[in-house]
C-alpha positions as CSV (number, residue, x, y, z in Angstrom):
1,K,96.5,57.5,64.9
2,Y,96.0,57.7,61.2
3,K,94.2,60.7,59.7
4,G,92.4,61.2,63.0
5,T,91.4,57.6,63.5
6,V,92.8,55.8,66.6
7,L,94.2,52.4,65.5
8,K,93.6,49.3,67.6
9,Q,96.5,47.0,68.6
10,N,96.2,43.5,67.2
11,T,93.4,44.7,64.8
12,D,95.3,47.4,62.9
13,Y,98.8,46.7,64.0
14,T,101.0,44.4,66.2
15,L,103.8,45.2,68.5
16,T,106.9,43.0,69.0
17,Y,109.6,43.6,71.6
18,S,113.1,42.2,71.8
19,N,115.8,42.4,74.5
20,N,113.4,44.3,76.7
21,T,113.8,42.6,80.1
22,Q,117.4,43.6,81.0
23,V,119.4,46.8,81.3
24,G,120.8,47.8,77.9
25,K,119.5,48.5,74.4
26,A,116.0,47.1,73.5
27,S,113.8,47.5,70.5
28,V,110.1,47.5,69.5
29,T,108.7,46.8,66.1
30,I,105.3,48.0,64.9
31,K,103.8,46.2,62.0
32,G,100.6,47.1,60.1
33,I,97.9,44.4,59.4
34,K,94.8,44.2,57.3
35,N,94.2,47.8,56.0
36,Y,97.7,48.9,57.1
37,K,101.0,47.9,55.6
38,G,104.6,48.2,56.5
39,S,106.7,48.1,59.7
40,K,109.1,50.1,61.7
41,T,111.6,49.2,64.4
42,I,112.6,51.7,67.1
43,Q,115.4,51.2,69.7
44,F,115.1,52.4,73.2
45,K,117.3,52.3,76.4
46,I,116.5,50.4,79.6
47,S,118.3,52.0,82.6
48,P,119.1,50.6,86.1
49,Q,117.0,51.6,89.1
50,G,117.8,54.9,90.8
51,V,119.6,54.8,94.1
52,K,117.3,55.0,97.1
53,N,117.6,55.9,100.8
54,L,120.9,57.8,100.6
55,K,122.0,58.7,104.2
56,A,124.9,60.6,105.7
57,T,126.6,59.9,109.0
58,P,129.2,62.4,110.0
59,T,132.2,61.9,112.3
60,T,135.2,64.1,113.1
61,T,137.3,62.2,110.5
62,S,134.8,61.4,107.7
63,I,131.3,61.6,106.3
64,K,129.9,58.1,105.8
65,L,127.3,57.7,103.0
66,S,125.1,54.6,102.8
67,W,122.2,53.6,100.5
68,S,120.0,50.7,99.6
69,K,121.5,48.2,97.2
70,A,120.2,48.2,93.6
71,K,119.7,45.0,91.6
72,G,121.3,44.1,88.4
73,I,124.0,46.8,88.2
74,S,127.8,46.8,87.8
75,N,128.9,49.8,89.8
76,Y,128.0,52.9,91.8
77,T,129.4,56.4,91.4
78,V,129.5,59.0,94.2
79,Y,129.4,62.7,93.4
80,R,130.1,65.7,95.6
81,A,129.7,69.5,95.5
82,T,130.0,72.4,97.9
83,S,126.6,73.9,97.0
84,K,123.3,72.2,96.1
85,D,123.1,73.6,92.6
86,G,126.9,73.7,92.1
87,K,129.2,71.6,90.0
88,Y,129.3,67.9,91.2
89,T,132.5,66.0,90.9
90,R,132.8,62.2,90.8
91,I,134.9,61.3,93.9
92,R,134.5,57.5,93.9
93,T,133.4,54.5,91.8
94,L,132.3,51.4,93.8
95,S,131.5,47.8,93.0
96,S,127.9,46.5,93.0
97,S,128.6,44.7,96.3
98,E,129.3,48.0,98.1
99,S,126.5,50.2,99.4
100,S,128.5,52.7,101.6
101,Y,131.4,55.0,101.3
102,K,133.5,57.0,103.8
103,D,134.5,60.4,102.5
104,T,137.7,61.1,104.4
105,T,138.9,63.9,102.1
106,A,136.1,66.3,103.3
107,S,137.4,69.5,104.8
108,K,136.5,70.3,108.4
109,T,135.3,73.7,107.5
110,K,133.1,73.0,104.5
111,I,129.5,71.7,104.0
112,Y,129.0,69.2,101.2
113,Y,126.2,67.9,99.0
114,Y,126.3,64.3,97.8
115,K,124.4,62.2,95.2
116,V,124.9,58.7,94.0
117,R,123.8,56.8,90.9
118,A,124.2,53.2,89.6
119,Y,125.2,52.0,86.2
120,K,125.5,48.7,84.3
121,T,128.0,48.0,81.6
122,V,126.6,46.1,78.6
123,N,128.7,45.5,75.6
124,K,131.2,48.1,76.8
125,T,128.4,50.8,77.1
126,K,127.5,52.2,80.5
127,Y,123.7,52.6,81.2
128,Y,123.1,54.9,84.1
129,G,120.2,55.0,86.5
130,A,118.7,58.1,88.0
131,Y,120.6,60.0,90.6
132,S,119.6,59.6,94.3
133,D,118.1,62.5,96.2
134,I,120.8,65.0,97.2
135,I,121.9,64.9,100.8
136,C,123.8,67.6,102.7
137,S,126.3,66.9,105.4
138,A,129.6,68.0,107.1
139,K,132.2,66.6,109.4
140,T,131.4,66.7,113.1
141,P,133.3,69.5,114.9
142,S,136.2,68.5,117.2
143,K,135.7,68.3,120.9
144,P,136.4,71.7,122.6
145,V,139.2,72.1,125.1
146,I,138.1,74.3,128.0
147,T,139.4,76.1,131.0
148,V,137.6,77.7,134.0
149,K,138.7,80.3,136.4
150,N,137.3,82.7,139.0
151,T,137.0,86.3,137.9
152,G,135.2,87.5,141.0
153,S,133.7,86.3,144.2
154,K,130.5,85.1,142.4
155,T,131.8,84.9,138.8
156,I,133.4,82.2,136.8
157,K,134.7,82.5,133.3
158,V,134.6,79.5,131.0
159,S,136.9,79.7,128.0
160,W,137.7,77.3,125.1
161,K,140.0,77.0,122.1
162,K,138.5,77.8,118.7
163,V,137.1,74.7,117.0
164,S,137.6,74.7,113.2
165,G,134.3,74.9,111.3
166,A,132.1,75.5,114.4
167,N,129.2,77.9,114.1
168,G,128.7,78.1,117.8
169,Y,129.0,76.5,121.2
170,E,126.8,75.3,124.1
171,V,127.8,75.7,127.7
172,Y,126.4,73.3,130.3
173,R,126.7,73.6,134.1
174,K,125.7,71.7,137.2
175,A,126.0,72.8,140.9
176,G,127.3,69.9,142.9
177,S,128.3,66.4,141.9
178,S,124.8,64.9,142.2
179,A,123.0,67.6,140.2
180,K,122.0,67.3,136.6
181,Y,123.6,69.4,133.8
182,S,121.6,72.1,132.2
183,I,122.5,74.5,129.4
184,V,123.4,78.0,130.6
185,Q,124.5,79.6,127.4
186,T,124.3,79.1,123.6
187,V,127.0,81.0,121.8
188,T,125.9,81.7,118.3
189,S,129.3,82.6,116.8
190,G,132.2,80.4,116.2
191,N,134.5,83.3,117.0
192,I,133.3,83.9,120.6
193,L,135.5,81.7,122.8
194,S,134.3,82.4,126.4
195,Y,131.3,82.8,128.6
196,T,131.2,84.6,132.0
197,N,128.8,83.0,134.5
198,K,127.7,85.6,137.1
199,K,125.6,85.7,140.3
200,L,126.8,82.4,141.6
201,T,126.8,81.2,145.2
202,K,130.0,81.7,147.2
203,N,131.9,78.5,148.3
204,S,129.7,76.3,146.0
205,K,131.3,73.8,143.6
206,Y,130.3,74.1,139.9
207,Y,131.0,71.7,137.0
208,Y,131.2,72.9,133.4
209,K,131.3,71.2,130.0
210,V,131.1,72.7,126.4
211,R,130.2,71.2,123.0
212,A,130.6,72.8,119.6
213,Y,128.1,72.7,116.8
214,R,127.8,73.5,113.2
215,T,124.6,74.2,111.4
216,V,124.0,72.1,108.3
217,N,120.8,72.5,106.2
218,G,119.0,74.0,109.2
219,Q,120.1,71.2,111.6
220,K,122.8,71.3,114.3
221,I,125.6,68.7,114.1
222,Y,127.3,68.5,117.6
223,S,130.7,67.6,118.7
224,S,131.4,65.4,121.8
225,F,131.4,67.3,125.1
226,S,134.6,68.7,126.4
227,T,136.3,67.2,129.5
228,V,134.4,68.3,132.5
229,K,136.0,71.1,134.6
230,Q,135.1,71.8,138.2
231,I,135.7,74.9,140.2
232,K,134.7,76.4,143.6
């Protein structure tokens, strides 16, 4: 605008761009014509695409991150924090050909937040794209080790060793080898390490298995089931 009048491109001024199709530093020049004189050049930055589709796949030994490849970039950087709004630390720089990373340094007892961004180096300057969406994950709990024993004529006690980082446990049972397992107890504390199953049938054979879980961002991440234990 000039003194309240909206100027028209190619009537009152022209625009000329340079170096504006690749990541790096570009410029635009505005030049007045007819009733308007003078020109001005302004530089601006072209950034790489943001990283998309960040996913996390936890195991007992690592948290694997994966994402969609971005075009025309030099590297990716992976960042990690222990709270969503906490301080993120760069934990890895990857080449443009890589689109996954296994975080093997994650603690068994902590929940982590991750984000990834791409950058391209042009004339020794790094141009960063937008961060990916933040994703929350944690290592899968280890498989519980269980024991079973009779504590009465119709009572069986199932016990297990504490699993590091677990928020709770699920106890499954079936009566007879051909039956199907069903859950008989959800233990909602990682510090409760037994369940007493009462009012059972005398001289019947029961099978038990237990899995640990941890709650991450409102979702349960489960361990593998323990070895099955049978008792009469």
